[in-house]
PDB file with one MODEL, atoms N, CA, C and O in Angstrom:
MODEL        1
ATOM      1  N   UNK A   1     -31.677  20.145  -2.545  1.00  0.00           N
ATOM      2  CA  UNK A   1     -31.775  18.741  -2.180  1.00  0.00           C
ATOM      3  C   UNK A   1     -30.977  17.861  -3.141  1.00  0.00           C
ATOM      4  O   UNK A   1     -30.330  16.904  -2.717  1.00  0.00           O
ATOM      5  N   UNK A   2     -31.022  18.183  -4.421  1.00  0.00           N
ATOM      6  CA  UNK A   2     -30.279  17.415  -5.412  1.00  0.00           C
ATOM      7  C   UNK A   2     -28.780  17.469  -5.128  1.00  0.00           C
ATOM      8  O   UNK A   2     -28.084  16.459  -5.232  1.00  0.00           O
ATOM      9  N   UNK A   3     -28.288  18.655  -4.770  1.00  0.00           N
ATOM     10  CA  UNK A   3     -26.871  18.809  -4.464  1.00  0.00           C
ATOM     11  C   UNK A   3     -26.481  17.920  -3.281  1.00  0.00           C
ATOM     12  O   UNK A   3     -25.420  17.295  -3.307  1.00  0.00           O
ATOM     13  N   UNK A   4     -27.309  17.856  -2.262  1.00  0.00           N
ATOM     14  CA  UNK A   4     -27.052  17.032  -1.088  1.00  0.00           C
ATOM     15  C   UNK A   4     -26.962  15.557  -1.474  1.00  0.00           C
ATOM     16  O   UNK A   4     -26.049  14.855  -1.040  1.00  0.00           O
ATOM     17  N   UNK A   5     -27.906  15.089  -2.288  1.00  0.00           N
ATOM     18  CA  UNK A   5     -27.889  13.687  -2.721  1.00  0.00           C
ATOM     19  C   UNK A   5     -26.644  13.390  -3.538  1.00  0.00           C
ATOM     20  O   UNK A   5     -26.054  12.317  -3.407  1.00  0.00           O
ATOM     21  N   UNK A   6     -26.241  14.331  -4.378  1.00  0.00           N
ATOM     22  CA  UNK A   6     -25.046  14.141  -5.193  1.00  0.00           C
ATOM     23  C   UNK A   6     -23.809  14.032  -4.308  1.00  0.00           C
ATOM     24  O   UNK A   6     -22.931  13.210  -4.571  1.00  0.00           O
ATOM     25  N   UNK A   7     -23.731  14.847  -3.268  1.00  0.00           N
ATOM     26  CA  UNK A   7     -22.602  14.782  -2.345  1.00  0.00           C
ATOM     27  C   UNK A   7     -22.543  13.435  -1.636  1.00  0.00           C
ATOM     28  O   UNK A   7     -21.458  12.897  -1.415  1.00  0.00           O
ATOM     29  N   UNK A   8     -23.685  12.894  -1.281  1.00  0.00           N
ATOM     30  CA  UNK A   8     -23.715  11.579  -0.639  1.00  0.00           C
ATOM     31  C   UNK A   8     -23.177  10.523  -1.599  1.00  0.00           C
ATOM     32  O   UNK A   8     -22.379   9.674  -1.203  1.00  0.00           O
ATOM     33  N   UNK A   9     -23.603  10.570  -2.846  1.00  0.00           N
ATOM     34  CA  UNK A   9     -23.117   9.610  -3.840  1.00  0.00           C
ATOM     35  C   UNK A   9     -21.612   9.734  -4.011  1.00  0.00           C
ATOM     36  O   UNK A   9     -20.904   8.727  -4.033  1.00  0.00           O
ATOM     37  N   UNK A  10     -21.122  10.954  -4.133  1.00  0.00           N
ATOM     38  CA  UNK A  10     -19.692  11.161  -4.317  1.00  0.00           C
ATOM     39  C   UNK A  10     -18.902  10.703  -3.102  1.00  0.00           C
ATOM     40  O   UNK A  10     -17.842  10.096  -3.251  1.00  0.00           O
ATOM     41  N   UNK A  11     -19.399  10.982  -1.909  1.00  0.00           N
ATOM     42  CA  UNK A  11     -18.668  10.549  -0.724  1.00  0.00           C
ATOM     43  C   UNK A  11     -18.659   9.033  -0.624  1.00  0.00           C
ATOM     44  O   UNK A  11     -17.691   8.461  -0.122  1.00  0.00           O
ATOM     45  N   UNK A  12     -19.710   8.366  -1.087  1.00  0.00           N
ATOM     46  CA  UNK A  12     -19.728   6.906  -1.109  1.00  0.00           C
ATOM     47  C   UNK A  12     -18.676   6.349  -2.037  1.00  0.00           C
ATOM     48  O   UNK A  12     -18.033   5.346  -1.729  1.00  0.00           O
ATOM     49  N   UNK A  13     -18.499   6.996  -3.171  1.00  0.00           N
ATOM     50  CA  UNK A  13     -17.469   6.580  -4.122  1.00  0.00           C
ATOM     51  C   UNK A  13     -16.096   6.780  -3.510  1.00  0.00           C
ATOM     52  O   UNK A  13     -15.237   5.905  -3.618  1.00  0.00           O
ATOM     53  N   UNK A  14     -15.881   7.904  -2.879  1.00  0.00           N
ATOM     54  CA  UNK A  14     -14.594   8.179  -2.261  1.00  0.00           C
ATOM     55  C   UNK A  14     -14.270   7.138  -1.194  1.00  0.00           C
ATOM     56  O   UNK A  14     -13.122   6.707  -1.086  1.00  0.00           O
ATOM     57  N   UNK A  15     -15.260   6.731  -0.408  1.00  0.00           N
ATOM     58  CA  UNK A  15     -15.017   5.777   0.667  1.00  0.00           C
ATOM     59  C   UNK A  15     -14.535   4.428   0.156  1.00  0.00           C
ATOM     60  O   UNK A  15     -13.833   3.715   0.873  1.00  0.00           O
ATOM     61  N   UNK A  16     -14.894   4.069  -1.057  1.00  0.00           N
ATOM     62  CA  UNK A  16     -14.433   2.803  -1.619  1.00  0.00           C
ATOM     63  C   UNK A  16     -12.918   2.786  -1.769  1.00  0.00           C
ATOM     64  O   UNK A  16     -12.301   1.722  -1.718  1.00  0.00           O
ATOM     65  N   UNK A  17     -12.316   3.954  -1.953  1.00  0.00           N
ATOM     66  CA  UNK A  17     -10.892   4.032  -2.238  1.00  0.00           C
ATOM     67  C   UNK A  17     -10.063   4.498  -1.053  1.00  0.00           C
ATOM     68  O   UNK A  17      -8.843   4.617  -1.163  1.00  0.00           O
ATOM     69  N   UNK A  18     -10.694   4.759   0.056  1.00  0.00           N
ATOM     70  CA  UNK A  18      -9.953   5.189   1.225  1.00  0.00           C
ATOM     71  C   UNK A  18      -9.284   3.985   1.870  1.00  0.00           C
ATOM     72  O   UNK A  18      -9.816   2.875   1.861  1.00  0.00           O
ATOM     73  N   UNK A  19      -8.120   4.228   2.421  1.00  0.00           N
ATOM     74  CA  UNK A  19      -7.424   3.178   3.149  1.00  0.00           C
ATOM     75  C   UNK A  19      -7.402   3.557   4.622  1.00  0.00           C
ATOM     76  O   UNK A  19      -7.473   4.740   4.956  1.00  0.00           O
ATOM     77  N   UNK A  20      -7.306   2.587   5.491  1.00  0.00           N
ATOM     78  CA  UNK A  20      -7.324   2.878   6.928  1.00  0.00           C
ATOM     79  C   UNK A  20      -6.083   3.649   7.363  1.00  0.00           C
ATOM     80  O   UNK A  20      -5.047   3.622   6.699  1.00  0.00           O
ATOM     81  N   UNK A  21      -6.213   4.328   8.477  1.00  0.00           N
ATOM     82  CA  UNK A  21      -5.090   5.081   9.033  1.00  0.00           C
ATOM     83  C   UNK A  21      -3.991   4.122   9.469  1.00  0.00           C
ATOM     84  O   UNK A  21      -4.248   3.095  10.097  1.00  0.00           O
ATOM     85  N   UNK A  22      -2.777   4.479   9.122  1.00  0.00           N
ATOM     86  CA  UNK A  22      -1.610   3.669   9.481  1.00  0.00           C
ATOM     87  C   UNK A  22      -0.633   4.585  10.196  1.00  0.00           C
ATOM     88  O   UNK A  22      -0.440   5.736   9.804  1.00  0.00           O
ATOM     89  N   UNK A  23      -0.032   4.072  11.225  1.00  0.00           N
ATOM     90  CA  UNK A  23       0.902   4.868  12.012  1.00  0.00           C
ATOM     91  C   UNK A  23       2.126   5.260  11.166  1.00  0.00           C
ATOM     92  O   UNK A  23       2.582   4.496  10.316  1.00  0.00           O
ATOM     93  N   UNK A  24       2.635   6.452  11.418  1.00  0.00           N
ATOM     94  CA  UNK A  24       3.693   7.048  10.600  1.00  0.00           C
ATOM     95  C   UNK A  24       4.959   6.200  10.585  1.00  0.00           C
ATOM     96  O   UNK A  24       5.581   6.046   9.534  1.00  0.00           O
ATOM     97  N   UNK A  25       5.344   5.658  11.710  1.00  0.00           N
ATOM     98  CA  UNK A  25       6.568   4.847  11.739  1.00  0.00           C
ATOM     99  C   UNK A  25       6.404   3.584  10.895  1.00  0.00           C
ATOM    100  O   UNK A  25       7.365   3.114  10.287  1.00  0.00           O
ATOM    101  N   UNK A  26       5.200   3.040  10.858  1.00  0.00           N
ATOM    102  CA  UNK A  26       4.929   1.860  10.030  1.00  0.00           C
ATOM    103  C   UNK A  26       5.008   2.230   8.539  1.00  0.00           C
ATOM    104  O   UNK A  26       5.512   1.454   7.726  1.00  0.00           O
ATOM    105  N   UNK A  27       4.509   3.411   8.196  1.00  0.00           N
ATOM    106  CA  UNK A  27       4.602   3.868   6.802  1.00  0.00           C
ATOM    107  C   UNK A  27       6.057   4.069   6.389  1.00  0.00           C
ATOM    108  O   UNK A  27       6.452   3.699   5.284  1.00  0.00           O
ATOM    109  N   UNK A  28       6.847   4.654   7.277  1.00  0.00           N
ATOM    110  CA  UNK A  28       8.279   4.822   6.978  1.00  0.00           C
ATOM    111  C   UNK A  28       8.938   3.468   6.769  1.00  0.00           C
ATOM    112  O   UNK A  28       9.740   3.289   5.852  1.00  0.00           O
ATOM    113  N   UNK A  29       8.598   2.529   7.617  1.00  0.00           N
ATOM    114  CA  UNK A  29       9.153   1.186   7.507  1.00  0.00           C
ATOM    115  C   UNK A  29       8.776   0.559   6.162  1.00  0.00           C
ATOM    116  O   UNK A  29       9.615  -0.055   5.503  1.00  0.00           O
ATOM    117  N   UNK A  30       7.539   0.712   5.767  1.00  0.00           N
ATOM    118  CA  UNK A  30       7.064   0.160   4.503  1.00  0.00           C
ATOM    119  C   UNK A  30       7.849   0.735   3.328  1.00  0.00           C
ATOM    120  O   UNK A  30       8.323  -0.010   2.469  1.00  0.00           O
ATOM    121  N   UNK A  31       7.988   2.064   3.289  1.00  0.00           N
ATOM    122  CA  UNK A  31       8.686   2.682   2.162  1.00  0.00           C
ATOM    123  C   UNK A  31      10.183   2.392   2.207  1.00  0.00           C
ATOM    124  O   UNK A  31      10.824   2.357   1.157  1.00  0.00           O
ATOM    125  N   UNK A  32      10.755   2.182   3.382  1.00  0.00           N
ATOM    126  CA  UNK A  32      12.149   1.740   3.470  1.00  0.00           C
ATOM    127  C   UNK A  32      12.304   0.353   2.867  1.00  0.00           C
ATOM    128  O   UNK A  32      13.274   0.081   2.159  1.00  0.00           O
ATOM    129  N   UNK A  33      11.350  -0.519   3.148  1.00  0.00           N
ATOM    130  CA  UNK A  33      11.385  -1.868   2.566  1.00  0.00           C
ATOM    131  C   UNK A  33      11.326  -1.782   1.047  1.00  0.00           C
ATOM    132  O   UNK A  33      12.071  -2.479   0.358  1.00  0.00           O
ATOM    133  N   UNK A  34      10.451  -0.936   0.523  1.00  0.00           N
ATOM    134  CA  UNK A  34      10.343  -0.776  -0.933  1.00  0.00           C
ATOM    135  C   UNK A  34      11.681  -0.315  -1.504  1.00  0.00           C
ATOM    136  O   UNK A  34      12.125  -0.826  -2.532  1.00  0.00           O
ATOM    137  N   UNK A  35      12.322   0.641  -0.847  1.00  0.00           N
ATOM    138  CA  UNK A  35      13.603   1.167  -1.329  1.00  0.00           C
ATOM    139  C   UNK A  35      14.727   0.138  -1.233  1.00  0.00           C
ATOM    140  O   UNK A  35      15.624   0.125  -2.076  1.00  0.00           O
ATOM    141  N   UNK A  36      14.690  -0.715  -0.228  1.00  0.00           N
ATOM    142  CA  UNK A  36      15.783  -1.647   0.006  1.00  0.00           C
ATOM    143  C   UNK A  36      15.629  -2.980  -0.721  1.00  0.00           C
ATOM    144  O   UNK A  36      16.595  -3.731  -0.845  1.00  0.00           O
ATOM    145  N   UNK A  37      14.440  -3.275  -1.194  1.00  0.00           N
ATOM    146  CA  UNK A  37      14.206  -4.545  -1.879  1.00  0.00           C
ATOM    147  C   UNK A  37      14.681  -4.431  -3.318  1.00  0.00           C
ATOM    148  O   UNK A  37      14.505  -3.397  -3.962  1.00  0.00           O
ATOM    149  N   UNK A  38      15.286  -5.505  -3.815  1.00  0.00           N
ATOM    150  CA  UNK A  38      15.808  -5.502  -5.182  1.00  0.00           C
ATOM    151  C   UNK A  38      14.714  -5.137  -6.172  1.00  0.00           C
ATOM    152  O   UNK A  38      13.613  -5.685  -6.136  1.00  0.00           O
ATOM    153  N   UNK A  39      15.032  -4.213  -7.044  1.00  0.00           N
ATOM    154  CA  UNK A  39      14.058  -3.703  -8.009  1.00  0.00           C
ATOM    155  C   UNK A  39      13.513  -4.808  -8.905  1.00  0.00           C
ATOM    156  O   UNK A  39      12.305  -4.890  -9.128  1.00  0.00           O
ATOM    157  N   UNK A  40      14.399  -5.656  -9.418  1.00  0.00           N
ATOM    158  CA  UNK A  40      13.919  -6.698 -10.348  1.00  0.00           C
ATOM    159  C   UNK A  40      12.961  -7.668  -9.670  1.00  0.00           C
ATOM    160  O   UNK A  40      12.068  -8.208 -10.322  1.00  0.00           O
ATOM    161  N   UNK A  41      13.132  -7.893  -8.384  1.00  0.00           N
ATOM    162  CA  UNK A  41      12.209  -8.763  -7.660  1.00  0.00           C
ATOM    163  C   UNK A  41      10.817  -8.133  -7.620  1.00  0.00           C
ATOM    164  O   UNK A  41       9.827  -8.786  -7.950  1.00  0.00           O
ATOM    165  N   UNK A  42      10.746  -6.871  -7.218  1.00  0.00           N
ATOM    166  CA  UNK A  42       9.446  -6.203  -7.109  1.00  0.00           C
ATOM    167  C   UNK A  42       8.766  -6.042  -8.466  1.00  0.00           C
ATOM    168  O   UNK A  42       7.544  -6.158  -8.567  1.00  0.00           O
ATOM    169  N   UNK A  43       9.543  -5.777  -9.496  1.00  0.00           N
ATOM    170  CA  UNK A  43       8.957  -5.551 -10.821  1.00  0.00           C
ATOM    171  C   UNK A  43       8.426  -6.829 -11.455  1.00  0.00           C
ATOM    172  O   UNK A  43       7.542  -6.773 -12.311  1.00  0.00           O
ATOM    173  N   UNK A  44       8.948  -7.972 -11.050  1.00  0.00           N
ATOM    174  CA  UNK A  44       8.530  -9.239 -11.656  1.00  0.00           C
ATOM    175  C   UNK A  44       7.377  -9.917 -10.926  1.00  0.00           C
ATOM    176  O   UNK A  44       6.920 -10.976 -11.353  1.00  0.00           O
ATOM    177  N   UNK A  45       6.904  -9.331  -9.841  1.00  0.00           N
ATOM    178  CA  UNK A  45       5.805  -9.925  -9.077  1.00  0.00           C
ATOM    179  C   UNK A  45       4.465  -9.358  -9.526  1.00  0.00           C
ATOM    180  O   UNK A  45       4.371  -8.189  -9.903  1.00  0.00           O
ATOM    181  N   UNK A  46       3.425 -10.196  -9.484  1.00  0.00           N
ATOM    182  CA  UNK A  46       2.076  -9.659  -9.719  1.00  0.00           C
ATOM    183  C   UNK A  46       1.664  -8.885  -8.464  1.00  0.00           C
ATOM    184  O   UNK A  46       2.351  -8.940  -7.445  1.00  0.00           O
ATOM    185  N   UNK A  47       0.558  -8.174  -8.539  1.00  0.00           N
ATOM    186  CA  UNK A  47       0.158  -7.309  -7.425  1.00  0.00           C
ATOM    187  C   UNK A  47       0.019  -8.062  -6.105  1.00  0.00           C
ATOM    188  O   UNK A  47       0.502  -7.597  -5.072  1.00  0.00           O
ATOM    189  N   UNK A  48      -0.632  -9.210  -6.132  1.00  0.00           N
ATOM    190  CA  UNK A  48      -0.827  -9.980  -4.902  1.00  0.00           C
ATOM    191  C   UNK A  48       0.485 -10.424  -4.286  1.00  0.00           C
ATOM    192  O   UNK A  48       0.675 -10.331  -3.074  1.00  0.00           O
ATOM    193  N   UNK A  49       1.397 -10.909  -5.130  1.00  0.00           N
ATOM    194  CA  UNK A  49       2.697 -11.350  -4.626  1.00  0.00           C
ATOM    195  C   UNK A  49       3.564 -10.177  -4.178  1.00  0.00           C
ATOM    196  O   UNK A  49       4.367 -10.307  -3.254  1.00  0.00           O
ATOM    197  N   UNK A  50       3.399  -9.038  -4.832  1.00  0.00           N
ATOM    198  CA  UNK A  50       4.115  -7.832  -4.421  1.00  0.00           C
ATOM    199  C   UNK A  50       3.710  -7.442  -3.002  1.00  0.00           C
ATOM    200  O   UNK A  50       4.561  -7.136  -2.167  1.00  0.00           O
ATOM    201  N   UNK A  51       2.424  -7.455  -2.741  1.00  0.00           N
ATOM    202  CA  UNK A  51       1.919  -7.129  -1.405  1.00  0.00           C
ATOM    203  C   UNK A  51       2.466  -8.128  -0.390  1.00  0.00           C
ATOM    204  O   UNK A  51       2.942  -7.734   0.675  1.00  0.00           O
ATOM    205  N   UNK A  52       2.400  -9.414  -0.714  1.00  0.00           N
ATOM    206  CA  UNK A  52       2.903 -10.448   0.200  1.00  0.00           C
ATOM    207  C   UNK A  52       4.387 -10.267   0.481  1.00  0.00           C
ATOM    208  O   UNK A  52       4.819 -10.390   1.627  1.00  0.00           O
ATOM    209  N   UNK A  53       5.168  -9.977  -0.548  1.00  0.00           N
ATOM    210  CA  UNK A  53       6.614  -9.802  -0.392  1.00  0.00           C
ATOM    211  C   UNK A  53       6.931  -8.644   0.545  1.00  0.00           C
ATOM    212  O   UNK A  53       7.765  -8.772   1.441  1.00  0.00           O
ATOM    213  N   UNK A  54       6.270  -7.527   0.336  1.00  0.00           N
ATOM    214  CA  UNK A  54       6.526  -6.359   1.185  1.00  0.00           C
ATOM    215  C   UNK A  54       6.086  -6.629   2.621  1.00  0.00           C
ATOM    216  O   UNK A  54       6.804  -6.291   3.562  1.00  0.00           O
ATOM    217  N   UNK A  55       4.922  -7.229   2.795  1.00  0.00           N
ATOM    218  CA  UNK A  55       4.458  -7.568   4.148  1.00  0.00           C
ATOM    219  C   UNK A  55       5.415  -8.534   4.834  1.00  0.00           C
ATOM    220  O   UNK A  55       5.689  -8.405   6.027  1.00  0.00           O
ATOM    221  N   UNK A  56       5.917  -9.493   4.082  1.00  0.00           N
ATOM    222  CA  UNK A  56       6.861 -10.460   4.642  1.00  0.00           C
ATOM    223  C   UNK A  56       8.137  -9.757   5.106  1.00  0.00           C
ATOM    224  O   UNK A  56       8.648 -10.045   6.189  1.00  0.00           O
ATOM    225  N   UNK A  57       8.646  -8.846   4.296  1.00  0.00           N
ATOM    226  CA  UNK A  57       9.857  -8.112   4.672  1.00  0.00           C
ATOM    227  C   UNK A  57       9.632  -7.268   5.931  1.00  0.00           C
ATOM    228  O   UNK A  57      10.506  -7.184   6.793  1.00  0.00           O
ATOM    229  N   UNK A  58       8.472  -6.656   6.026  1.00  0.00           N
ATOM    230  CA  UNK A  58       8.161  -5.856   7.223  1.00  0.00           C
ATOM    231  C   UNK A  58       8.051  -6.759   8.446  1.00  0.00           C
ATOM    232  O   UNK A  58       8.548  -6.418   9.520  1.00  0.00           O
ATOM    233  N   UNK A  59       7.405  -7.905   8.287  1.00  0.00           N
ATOM    234  CA  UNK A  59       7.211  -8.800   9.437  1.00  0.00           C
ATOM    235  C   UNK A  59       8.520  -9.440   9.895  1.00  0.00           C
ATOM    236  O   UNK A  59       8.620  -9.866  11.046  1.00  0.00           O
ATOM    237  N   UNK A  60       9.534  -9.517   9.014  1.00  0.00           N
ATOM    238  CA  UNK A  60      10.854  -9.986   9.447  1.00  0.00           C
ATOM    239  C   UNK A  60      11.472  -9.004  10.434  1.00  0.00           C
ATOM    240  O   UNK A  60      12.222  -9.399  11.327  1.00  0.00           O
ATOM    241  N   UNK A  61      11.157  -7.741  10.270  1.00  0.00           N
ATOM    242  CA  UNK A  61      11.739  -6.701  11.111  1.00  0.00           C
ATOM    243  C   UNK A  61      10.979  -6.521  12.418  1.00  0.00           C
ATOM    244  O   UNK A  61      11.566  -6.211  13.455  1.00  0.00           O
ATOM    245  N   UNK A  62       9.673  -6.719  12.357  1.00  0.00           N
ATOM    246  CA  UNK A  62       8.837  -6.484  13.537  1.00  0.00           C
ATOM    247  C   UNK A  62       7.538  -7.273  13.400  1.00  0.00           C
ATOM    248  O   UNK A  62       6.981  -7.387  12.308  1.00  0.00           O
ATOM    249  N   UNK A  63       7.069  -7.808  14.508  1.00  0.00           N
ATOM    250  CA  UNK A  63       5.821  -8.567  14.496  1.00  0.00           C
ATOM    251  C   UNK A  63       4.646  -7.632  14.250  1.00  0.00           C
ATOM    252  O   UNK A  63       4.537  -6.571  14.864  1.00  0.00           O
ATOM    253  N   UNK A  64       3.766  -8.047  13.335  1.00  0.00           N
ATOM    254  CA  UNK A  64       2.575  -7.267  13.012  1.00  0.00           C
ATOM    255  C   UNK A  64       1.343  -7.958  13.579  1.00  0.00           C
ATOM    256  O   UNK A  64       1.226  -9.183  13.532  1.00  0.00           O
ATOM    257  N   UNK A  65       0.436  -7.164  14.108  1.00  0.00           N
ATOM    258  CA  UNK A  65      -0.849  -7.726  14.529  1.00  0.00           C
ATOM    259  C   UNK A  65      -1.671  -8.018  13.279  1.00  0.00           C
ATOM    260  O   UNK A  65      -1.341  -7.549  12.190  1.00  0.00           O
ATOM    261  N   UNK A  66      -2.734  -8.787  13.439  1.00  0.00           N
ATOM    262  CA  UNK A  66      -3.616  -9.067  12.303  1.00  0.00           C
ATOM    263  C   UNK A  66      -4.210  -7.781  11.746  1.00  0.00           C
ATOM    264  O   UNK A  66      -4.341  -7.622  10.533  1.00  0.00           O
ATOM    265  N   UNK A  67      -4.567  -6.866  12.638  1.00  0.00           N
ATOM    266  CA  UNK A  67      -5.143  -5.591  12.208  1.00  0.00           C
ATOM    267  C   UNK A  67      -4.129  -4.778  11.398  1.00  0.00           C
ATOM    268  O   UNK A  67      -4.466  -4.214  10.357  1.00  0.00           O
ATOM    269  N   UNK A  68      -2.886  -4.724  11.885  1.00  0.00           N
ATOM    270  CA  UNK A  68      -1.844  -4.000  11.151  1.00  0.00           C
ATOM    271  C   UNK A  68      -1.587  -4.634   9.787  1.00  0.00           C
ATOM    272  O   UNK A  68      -1.412  -3.934   8.790  1.00  0.00           O
ATOM    273  N   UNK A  69      -1.564  -5.956   9.754  1.00  0.00           N
ATOM    274  CA  UNK A  69      -1.350  -6.658   8.492  1.00  0.00           C
ATOM    275  C   UNK A  69      -2.453  -6.330   7.500  1.00  0.00           C
ATOM    276  O   UNK A  69      -2.181  -6.073   6.327  1.00  0.00           O
ATOM    277  N   UNK A  70      -3.686  -6.338   7.962  1.00  0.00           N
ATOM    278  CA  UNK A  70      -4.815  -6.013   7.082  1.00  0.00           C
ATOM    279  C   UNK A  70      -4.729  -4.575   6.576  1.00  0.00           C
ATOM    280  O   UNK A  70      -4.933  -4.319   5.389  1.00  0.00           O
ATOM    281  N   UNK A  71      -4.429  -3.645   7.469  1.00  0.00           N
ATOM    282  CA  UNK A  71      -4.323  -2.242   7.075  1.00  0.00           C
ATOM    283  C   UNK A  71      -3.198  -2.038   6.067  1.00  0.00           C
ATOM    284  O   UNK A  71      -3.375  -1.369   5.050  1.00  0.00           O
ATOM    285  N   UNK A  72      -2.045  -2.622   6.361  1.00  0.00           N
ATOM    286  CA  UNK A  72      -0.916  -2.480   5.447  1.00  0.00           C
ATOM    287  C   UNK A  72      -1.203  -3.129   4.103  1.00  0.00           C
ATOM    288  O   UNK A  72      -0.838  -2.593   3.057  1.00  0.00           O
ATOM    289  N   UNK A  73      -1.847  -4.267   4.134  1.00  0.00           N
ATOM    290  CA  UNK A  73      -2.194  -4.951   2.891  1.00  0.00           C
ATOM    291  C   UNK A  73      -3.077  -4.068   2.015  1.00  0.00           C
ATOM    292  O   UNK A  73      -2.832  -3.935   0.816  1.00  0.00           O
ATOM    293  N   UNK A  74      -4.098  -3.467   2.610  1.00  0.00           N
ATOM    294  CA  UNK A  74      -4.982  -2.575   1.849  1.00  0.00           C
ATOM    295  C   UNK A  74      -4.212  -1.365   1.332  1.00  0.00           C
ATOM    296  O   UNK A  74      -4.407  -0.937   0.194  1.00  0.00           O
ATOM    297  N   UNK A  75      -3.344  -0.820   2.165  1.00  0.00           N
ATOM    298  CA  UNK A  75      -2.561   0.347   1.762  1.00  0.00           C
ATOM    299  C   UNK A  75      -1.635  -0.002   0.600  1.00  0.00           C
ATOM    300  O   UNK A  75      -1.574   0.730  -0.387  1.00  0.00           O
ATOM    301  N   UNK A  76      -0.921  -1.109   0.714  1.00  0.00           N
ATOM    302  CA  UNK A  76       0.013  -1.507  -0.345  1.00  0.00           C
ATOM    303  C   UNK A  76      -0.743  -1.782  -1.636  1.00  0.00           C
ATOM    304  O   UNK A  76      -0.315  -1.359  -2.711  1.00  0.00           O
ATOM    305  N   UNK A  77      -1.868  -2.492  -1.536  1.00  0.00           N
ATOM    306  CA  UNK A  77      -2.692  -2.749  -2.728  1.00  0.00           C
ATOM    307  C   UNK A  77      -3.085  -1.443  -3.403  1.00  0.00           C
ATOM    308  O   UNK A  77      -3.110  -1.360  -4.631  1.00  0.00           O
ATOM    309  N   UNK A  78      -3.389  -0.430  -2.614  1.00  0.00           N
ATOM    310  CA  UNK A  78      -3.811   0.850  -3.191  1.00  0.00           C
ATOM    311  C   UNK A  78      -2.638   1.634  -3.775  1.00  0.00           C
ATOM    312  O   UNK A  78      -2.843   2.623  -4.478  1.00  0.00           O
ATOM    313  N   UNK A  79      -1.413   1.200  -3.488  1.00  0.00           N
ATOM    314  CA  UNK A  79      -0.227   1.930  -3.943  1.00  0.00           C
ATOM    315  C   UNK A  79       0.673   1.111  -4.881  1.00  0.00           C
ATOM    316  O   UNK A  79       1.816   1.500  -5.120  1.00  0.00           O
ATOM    317  N   UNK A  80       0.182  -0.005  -5.410  1.00  0.00           N
ATOM    318  CA  UNK A  80       1.050  -0.846  -6.252  1.00  0.00           C
ATOM    319  C   UNK A  80       1.584  -0.093  -7.469  1.00  0.00           C
ATOM    320  O   UNK A  80       2.745  -0.272  -7.837  1.00  0.00           O
ATOM    321  N   UNK A  81       0.771   0.733  -8.090  1.00  0.00           N
ATOM    322  CA  UNK A  81       1.242   1.504  -9.258  1.00  0.00           C
ATOM    323  C   UNK A  81       2.358   2.462  -8.859  1.00  0.00           C
ATOM    324  O   UNK A  81       3.362   2.577  -9.562  1.00  0.00           O
ATOM    325  N   UNK A  82       2.187   3.141  -7.743  1.00  0.00           N
ATOM    326  CA  UNK A  82       3.212   4.055  -7.252  1.00  0.00           C
ATOM    327  C   UNK A  82       4.494   3.293  -6.923  1.00  0.00           C
ATOM    328  O   UNK A  82       5.588   3.741  -7.268  1.00  0.00           O
ATOM    329  N   UNK A  83       4.365   2.159  -6.268  1.00  0.00           N
ATOM    330  CA  UNK A  83       5.534   1.346  -5.922  1.00  0.00           C
ATOM    331  C   UNK A  83       6.281   0.952  -7.185  1.00  0.00           C
ATOM    332  O   UNK A  83       7.502   1.092  -7.249  1.00  0.00           O
ATOM    333  N   UNK A  84       5.567   0.463  -8.186  1.00  0.00           N
ATOM    334  CA  UNK A  84       6.212   0.063  -9.445  1.00  0.00           C
ATOM    335  C   UNK A  84       6.883   1.253 -10.134  1.00  0.00           C
ATOM    336  O   UNK A  84       7.989   1.123 -10.659  1.00  0.00           O
ATOM    337  N   UNK A  85       6.217   2.407 -10.134  1.00  0.00           N
ATOM    338  CA  UNK A  85       6.808   3.607 -10.747  1.00  0.00           C
ATOM    339  C   UNK A  85       8.105   3.997 -10.049  1.00  0.00           C
ATOM    340  O   UNK A  85       9.100   4.298 -10.709  1.00  0.00           O
ATOM    341  N   UNK A  86       8.100   3.991  -8.722  1.00  0.00           N
ATOM    342  CA  UNK A  86       9.303   4.344  -7.967  1.00  0.00           C
ATOM    343  C   UNK A  86      10.434   3.358  -8.216  1.00  0.00           C
ATOM    344  O   UNK A  86      11.591   3.751  -8.361  1.00  0.00           O
ATOM    345  N   UNK A  87      10.095   2.089  -8.263  1.00  0.00           N
ATOM    346  CA  UNK A  87      11.107   1.058  -8.479  1.00  0.00           C
ATOM    347  C   UNK A  87      11.683   1.166  -9.892  1.00  0.00           C
ATOM    348  O   UNK A  87      12.893   1.036 -10.076  1.00  0.00           O
ATOM    349  N   UNK A  88      10.831   1.401 -10.884  1.00  0.00           N
ATOM    350  CA  UNK A  88      11.315   1.563 -12.258  1.00  0.00           C
ATOM    351  C   UNK A  88      12.218   2.786 -12.381  1.00  0.00           C
ATOM    352  O   UNK A  88      13.235   2.747 -13.074  1.00  0.00           O
ATOM    353  N   UNK A  89      11.847   3.858 -11.716  1.00  0.00           N
ATOM    354  CA  UNK A  89      12.671   5.067 -11.737  1.00  0.00           C
ATOM    355  C   UNK A  89      14.030   4.802 -11.098  1.00  0.00           C
ATOM    356  O   UNK A  89      15.053   5.301 -11.570  1.00  0.00           O
ATOM    357  N   UNK A  90      14.036   4.033 -10.045  1.00  0.00           N
ATOM    358  CA  UNK A  90      15.282   3.682  -9.359  1.00  0.00           C
ATOM    359  C   UNK A  90      16.183   2.857 -10.268  1.00  0.00           C
ATOM    360  O   UNK A  90      17.407   2.979 -10.209  1.00  0.00           O
ATOM    361  N   UNK A  91      15.583   2.022 -11.104  1.00  0.00           N
ATOM    362  CA  UNK A  91      16.327   1.173 -12.039  1.00  0.00           C
ATOM    363  C   UNK A  91      16.990   1.983 -13.146  1.00  0.00           C
ATOM    364  O   UNK A  91      18.049   1.609 -13.651  1.00  0.00           O
ATOM    365  N   UNK A  92      16.362   3.096 -13.519  1.00  0.00           N
ATOM    366  CA  UNK A  92      16.853   3.882 -14.670  1.00  0.00           C
ATOM    367  C   UNK A  92      18.152   4.598 -14.376  1.00  0.00           C
ATOM    368  O   UNK A  92      18.682   5.294 -15.242  1.00  0.00           O
TER     369      UNK A  92
ENDMDL
END
């Protein structure tokens, strides 16, 4: 019984960090935007502005529904460290 309760606690913790499912073509579009956006621009933005900038670039290419915007926003927020690491590596 203790093991079962522990698994419930752990799964609750995991759920806090899960992001919603995003369609593959949208993910490709997002990472293309990251690659194509000037590195110094992305590196100089705080996390909130970084998310806004990327969402804005995606929405210039294609209209996003409110649901897609929310999902992408959560996904980008969860990946800001990775985005910064990739951009810094690109700069080097």
